[in-house]
C-alpha positions in Angstrom: -24.7 -1.4 38.1 -21.8 -0.4 35.9 -18.9 -3.0 36.0 -16.3 -1.5 33.8 -13.0 -0.3 35.3 -9.5 0.5 34.0 -8.1 -2.9 34.8 -10.9 -4.8 33.1 -10.9 -2.5 30.1 -7.2 -2.8 29.6 -7.2 -6.6 29.9 -10.0 -6.9 27.4 -8.3 -4.4 25.0 -4.9 -6.2 25.0 -5.9 -9.9 25.2 -9.2 -10.0 23.3 -9.5 -7.1 21.0 -6.0 -6.0 19.9 -5.6 -8.9 17.5 -9.0 -8.2 15.9 -8.1 -4.5 15.6 -4.9 -5.3 13.8 -6.7 -7.7 11.4 -9.3 -5.0 10.6 -6.6 -2.5 9.7 -4.3 -4.9 7.8 -7.1 -6.5 5.9 -8.8 -3.2 4.9 -7.3 -3.4 1.4 -5.6 -6.1 -0.7 -2.2 -4.4 -0.8 -1.8 -4.1 3.0 -3.1 -7.6 3.5 -0.3 -9.0 1.2 2.3 -6.7 2.8 1.3 -7.9 6.3 3.1 -11.2 5.5 6.4 -9.4 5.1 6.3 -7.8 8.6 9.2 -5.5 8.2 10.4 -3.3 11.1 13.1 -0.7 12.0 14.6 0.4 15.3 14.4 4.2 15.0 16.6 7.1 13.9 15.8 10.3 12.1 15.5 8.5 8.7 16.2 5.1 7.2 18.1 4.3 4.1 18.2 1.3 1.9 21.1 1.0 -0.6 19.9 -0.2 -4.0 21.6 -1.6 -7.1 20.1 -0.9 -10.5 22.6 -3.0 -12.4 22.9 -1.4 -15.9 26.4 -1.9 -17.2 28.6 0.8 -18.6 31.5 0.7 -21.1 34.7 -0.1 -19.3 33.0 -1.7 -16.3 34.0 -5.3 -17.1 33.8 -6.7 -20.7 34.9 -9.3 -23.1 38.6 -10.3 -23.2 40.9 -12.7 -24.9 44.3 -14.3 -24.8 46.0 -11.2 -26.1 44.6 -9.0 -23.2 46.9 -8.3 -20.3 44.5 -6.2 -18.3 40.8 -6.5 -17.5 38.3 -3.6 -17.9 37.4 -2.8 -14.3 36.3 0.7 -14.0 33.9 1.4 -11.2 30.3 1.6 -12.4 27.8 4.1 -11.0 25.0 1.5 -10.4 24.2 2.1 -6.8 22.2 4.7 -4.9 21.2 5.2 -1.4 17.6 6.6 -1.2 16.4 7.6 2.2 13.0 8.1 3.8 11.6 9.8 6.9 9.1 7.8 8.9 5.8 9.2 10.0 3.4 8.6 12.8 -0.4 8.1 13.3 -2.6 7.5 16.3 -6.2 6.5 16.9 -8.0 7.2 20.3 -10.3 4.7 21.9 -12.8 6.4 24.2 -15.1 5.1 26.9 -17.4 7.4 28.8 -18.7 6.9 32.3 -22.3 7.5 31.1 -21.9 4.7 28.4 -20.6 2.5 31.2 -23.6 3.2 33.3 -26.0 2.7 30.4 -24.6 -0.3 28.6 -22.1 -2.1 30.9 -24.5 -3.4 33.6 -23.0 -7.0 33.3 -19.4 -8.2 32.6 -20.5 -9.5 29.2 -22.1 -6.1 28.3 -18.9 -4.4 29.5 -16.8 -6.6 27.3 -19.1 -5.8 24.4 -18.8 -2.1 25.0 -15.0 -2.3 24.9 -15.3 -4.4 21.7 -17.5 -1.9 19.9 -15.3 1.1 20.7 -12.2 -0.9 19.7 -13.6 -2.0 16.4 -14.8 1.5 15.6 -11.3 2.8 16.3 -9.7 0.2 14.1 -12.1 0.9 11.2 -11.3 4.6 11.4 -7.6 3.9 11.4 -8.0 1.5 8.4 -9.8 4.3 6.5 -7.1 6.7 7.3 -4.5 4.3 5.9 -6.6 3.6 2.9 -7.1 7.3 2.1 -3.3 8.0 2.6 -2.3 5.1 0.3 -4.0 6.9 -2.6 -3.4 10.5 -1.5 -2.4 12.8 -4.5 1.2 14.1 -4.9 1.6 17.1 -2.6 -0.2 15.6 0.4 0.8 16.4 4.0 4.4 15.2 4.8 3.0 13.8 8.0 1.3 11.0 6.0 2.8 7.9 4.6 4.0 8.1 1.0 1.3 7.1 -1.4 1.0 5.1 -4.6 0.7 8.4 -6.6 4.1 9.4 -5.1 5.5 6.0 -6.1 4.4 6.5 -9.8 5.0 10.3 -10.3 7.9 11.0 -12.6 8.5 14.6 -11.5 9.0 14.6 -7.8 12.0 13.9 -5.5 11.4 10.4 -4.1 13.6 8.9 -1.4 15.9 11.8 -1.8 16.5 11.2 -5.5 15.2 13.7 -8.0 13.4 11.8 -10.7 13.4 14.8 -13.0 17.2 15.0 -13.0 19.2 13.6 -16.0 20.3 10.0 -15.5 17.6 9.1 -13.0 15.3 7.2 -15.3 16.1 4.1 -13.3 14.1 5.7 -10.4 10.9 5.9 -12.4 7.9 3.6 -12.7 6.6 2.4 -16.0 3.6 4.0 -17.7 1.4 2.7 -20.5 -1.7 4.6 -21.9 -4.8 2.8 -22.9 -4.9 5.2 -25.9 -4.1 8.9 -26.2 -3.0 10.6 -22.9 -5.8 12.6 -21.4 -8.6 10.7 -23.2 -10.5 7.8 -21.6 -10.0 4.9 -23.9 -11.6 1.4 -23.9 -9.1 -1.2 -22.9 -8.3 -4.6 -24.3 -6.7 -7.6 -22.5 -3.7 -7.1 -24.8 -3.2 -3.6 -23.5 -3.5 -4.8 -19.9 -0.9 -7.5 -20.7 1.4 -4.7 -22.2 1.3 -2.9 -18.9 2.3 -6.1 -17.1 5.1 -6.7 -19.5 6.5 -3.2 -18.9 7.3 -4.1 -15.3 8.6 -7.6 -16.3 12.3 -8.5 -16.7 13.0 -12.2 -17.0 11.4 -13.9 -14.0 10.8 -10.6 -12.3 7.2 -9.6 -12.8 4.3 -8.0 -11.0 2.6 -9.9 -8.2 -0.8 -8.3 -8.7 -2.7 -5.4 -10.0 -5.0 -3.0 -8.2 -7.7 -0.7 -9.5 -11.2 0.6 -8.6 -14.4 -1.5 -8.7 -15.7 -0.2 -12.1 -12.4 -1.0 -13.8 -12.2 -4.4 -12.1 -15.7 -5.3 -13.4 -14.7 -4.3 -16.9 -11.5 -6.5 -16.8 -13.6 -9.4 -15.5 -16.1 -8.9 -18.3 -13.4 -8.9 -20.9 -11.8 -12.0 -19.5 -15.2 -13.8 -19.4 -15.8 -12.9 -23.1 -12.3 -14.0 -24.1 -12.1 -17.4 -22.4 -14.2 -20.3 -21.2 -14.6 -18.9 -17.7 -13.4 -21.2 -14.9 -13.3 -19.4 -11.6 -10.8 -21.9 -10.2 -8.2 -21.0 -12.7 -9.2 -17.5 -13.7 -9.6 -16.0 -10.2 -7.5 -15.8 -7.1 -9.0 -15.3 -3.6 -6.9 -13.6 -0.9 -8.6 -13.0 2.3 -12.0 -11.4 1.3 -10.7 -10.2 -2.0 -11.1 -11.8 -5.5 -8.5 -11.2 -8.1 -9.2 -11.6 -11.8 -6.1 -13.1 -13.6 -4.7 -11.5 -16.7 -1.5 -13.3 -18.0 -1.4 -15.0 -14.6 -1.4 -11.7 -12.6 -4.5 -11.3 -10.4 -6.1 -7.8 -10.4 -8.0 -6.7 -7.3 -10.2 -3.7 -6.6 -9.9 -1.3 -3.7 -12.7 1.0 -2.6 -10.1 3.8 -2.0 -8.4 3.5 -5.4 -7.8 6.8 -7.2 -8.3 7.9 -10.8 -7.0 10.6 -13.1 -10.1 12.9 -13.0 -12.2 13.6 -16.0 -11.3 13.9 -19.7 -12.7 16.5 -22.1 -15.9 14.4 -22.5 -16.4 14.1 -18.7 -15.4 10.5 -18.7 -13.4 9.2 -15.8 -9.7 8.5 -16.5 -9.3 5.2 -14.6 -6.0 3.4 -14.0 -4.7 0.0 -13.2 -1.4 -0.3 -11.2 0.8 -3.4 -11.3 2.9 -4.0 -8.2 5.9 -6.1 -7.4 5.9 -6.8 -3.7 9.6 -7.7 -3.6 10.3 -4.0 -3.9 7.4 -2.5 -1.9 7.7 -2.1 1.8 5.4 -1.2 4.7 8.0 -0.6 7.3 7.0 -0.2 10.9 8.9 0.9 14.0 9.5 -2.2 16.1 8.0 -0.6 19.3 5.1 1.2 17.5 3.7 -1.5 15.2 0.0 -1.0 16.1 1.0 -0.6 19.8 -1.3 0.4 22.6 -1.3 2.9 25.3 -3.5 1.6 28.1 -6.8 3.2 29.1 -6.5 5.9 31.7 -8.7 8.7 32.8 -8.4 11.7 30.5 -7.9 13.9 33.5 -8.6 13.6 37.3 -11.9 15.3 36.8 -12.8 13.7 33.5 -15.6 11.2 32.9 -13.7 9.7 29.9 -11.3 6.7 29.8 -8.9 7.1 26.9 -6.6 4.6 25.2 -4.5 5.1 22.1 -3.3 2.9 19.2 0.0 4.0 17.5 1.7 3.2 14.3 5.1 4.7 13.2 6.6 3.8 9.8 6.6 4.4 6.1 5.3 2.9 2.8 7.6 3.0 -0.2 9.2 1.3 -3.1 13.0 0.8 -3.5 12.7 -0.2 -7.1 10.1 1.8 -9.0 11.0 0.4 -12.4 9.3 -2.9 -11.5 6.0 -1.1 -10.9 3.8 -0.2 -13.8 0.4 1.4 -14.5 -2.1 1.4 -17.3 -3.5 5.0 -17.6 -6.6 6.8 -18.9 -8.8 3.7 -19.1 -12.5 3.7 -19.9 -14.5 1.3 -17.9 -17.0 0.6 -20.7 -16.7 -0.7 -24.3 
């Protein structure tokens, strides 16, 4: 006979399967896996703002002085800005049907397994939704999180600051082309290093790169041909992901990673992005950070028990100039 009831289903969902569901979502791509360690939250409000300093000095704002100077140059500099972001929300239902219960939950172990299957399916779907949204093209729905293309686009208003306006170059990411813009060009390790250096200032440098699988395989091939390959020093493993190091920066691949379409010869314009996690945030509402609404009957006359998982938050960078990309790459020689 069927053994599953609301109390049992909710107890299993919260105590057994919720941690597994969160792991499935946060380990679905290397970027989210690394951002999980930061665990940033906010408390609510219409928007959230994060004042930034971009620190480029201007004449009169301090300066050199000597014994014959009676005053100090101390004009106020315009080196601060207050970008702001709206947060977004997503949900994922977890459904159990009475007929499934009758068919498959004839023992407590089988009932637990049924809840586990439905929970894992829901978390995989939510992980795919996050993965798609992370690479969504500019102009996507405002109900989605901001994407990596948003982060790197030079023409849009981002965080309330118009990147196309004069004086706002500080709010743009760095771009390097493998060759001529719009033409897929074979890369070299030196060109990859150039893109890393574009986002480097002193000890500030990218934490890792991200690309698609074809481009990742090409980078690995170039590194293997260039050096005596030693996986212990040439690779970095994080979770289930393997990064190939270039100039000490590991490059990972993501199955959702986007590209620039096709060039005039129908070759894919691939890209490698280099990210500094000190300035990238996956911010979640404190009360809706993969939170659950318990199973309940969908309606008094419904045969469906329904639970929901919620996430409220935003993904963004507060310092785009320390993010760079290598564009229009060819994944072959």
